[in-house]
PLY file of the C-alpha trace (Angstrom):
ply
format ascii 1.0
element vertex 88
property float x
property float y
property float z
element edge 87
property int vertex1
property int vertex2
end_header
-16.43 -19.18 10.55
-16.11 -18.48 6.85
-18.03 -20.56 4.30
-16.11 -22.87 2.01
-14.49 -20.98 -0.87
-15.92 -21.54 -4.33
-14.69 -20.83 -7.81
-17.51 -18.28 -8.03
-15.91 -16.12 -5.31
-12.59 -16.20 -7.18
-14.35 -15.37 -10.45
-15.97 -12.30 -8.82
-12.51 -11.03 -7.89
-11.19 -11.71 -11.37
-14.16 -9.85 -12.89
-13.41 -6.85 -10.68
-9.69 -6.96 -11.55
-10.47 -7.11 -15.27
-12.82 -4.14 -14.93
-10.14 -2.12 -13.14
-7.51 -2.99 -15.76
-9.83 -2.13 -18.67
-10.92 1.19 -17.17
-7.36 2.14 -16.27
-6.16 1.27 -19.78
-8.89 3.39 -21.37
-8.21 6.22 -18.95
-4.43 6.16 -19.43
-4.08 5.36 -23.13
-7.34 6.12 -24.97
-9.36 8.84 -23.28
-8.73 10.71 -20.02
-12.07 10.33 -18.25
-13.37 12.30 -15.30
-12.88 10.19 -12.14
-16.61 9.76 -11.46
-17.15 8.43 -15.01
-14.23 6.01 -14.60
-15.74 4.78 -11.33
-19.16 4.20 -12.90
-17.59 2.45 -15.89
-15.62 0.14 -13.58
-18.80 -0.66 -11.63
-20.70 -1.35 -14.85
-18.01 -3.67 -16.27
-17.80 -5.49 -12.92
-21.59 -5.85 -12.91
-21.53 -7.35 -16.41
-18.88 -9.84 -15.31
-20.89 -10.84 -12.24
-24.05 -11.31 -14.34
-22.14 -13.60 -16.72
-20.67 -15.55 -13.80
-24.08 -16.01 -12.18
-25.57 -17.35 -15.43
-23.15 -20.29 -15.40
-23.44 -23.16 -12.92
-19.83 -24.20 -13.48
-18.57 -21.74 -10.85
-20.39 -23.32 -7.87
-17.65 -25.89 -7.24
-15.83 -25.66 -3.92
-12.05 -25.38 -3.83
-9.51 -25.72 -1.05
-8.66 -22.69 1.02
-5.01 -22.94 -0.10
-5.95 -22.91 -3.78
-8.37 -20.03 -3.12
-5.64 -17.97 -1.44
-3.08 -18.76 -4.16
-5.43 -17.75 -6.97
-6.35 -14.52 -5.18
-2.66 -13.75 -4.67
-1.96 -14.26 -8.38
-4.93 -12.04 -9.30
-3.67 -9.24 -7.05
-0.13 -9.54 -8.46
-1.41 -9.43 -12.04
-3.57 -6.42 -11.19
-0.59 -4.67 -9.59
1.75 -5.39 -12.51
-0.84 -4.46 -15.15
-1.67 -1.20 -13.40
1.94 -0.02 -13.45
2.68 -1.35 -16.94
-0.28 0.62 -18.30
0.81 3.74 -16.39
4.43 3.52 -17.52
0 1
1 2
2 3
3 4
4 5
5 6
6 7
7 8
8 9
9 10
10 11
11 12
12 13
13 14
14 15
15 16
16 17
17 18
18 19
19 20
20 21
21 22
22 23
23 24
24 25
25 26
26 27
27 28
28 29
29 30
30 31
31 32
32 33
33 34
34 35
35 36
36 37
37 38
38 39
39 40
40 41
41 42
42 43
43 44
44 45
45 46
46 47
47 48
48 49
49 50
50 51
51 52
52 53
53 54
54 55
55 56
56 57
57 58
58 59
59 60
60 61
61 62
62 63
63 64
64 65
65 66
66 67
67 68
68 69
69 70
70 71
71 72
72 73
73 74
74 75
75 76
76 77
77 78
78 79
79 80
80 81
81 82
82 83
83 84
84 85
85 86
86 87
């Protein structure tokens, strides 16, 4: 059985999505990076986001599974739309 969802778990996903969007924007519009460098940059930006999330105690609140799934769906849709808007 899965543990109760928390805002922290959602924030981790948002941090990863932001990292992917930032790296893709830089790669597509600013500087064409080698893929391995883009991967490391995405990991680094995600790591910074996770460190900031872990420093705050506000993210330890539990949320309903429905709200958790809805927020994750919105994050994935925003990531999908942003990826193709940046590419286009």
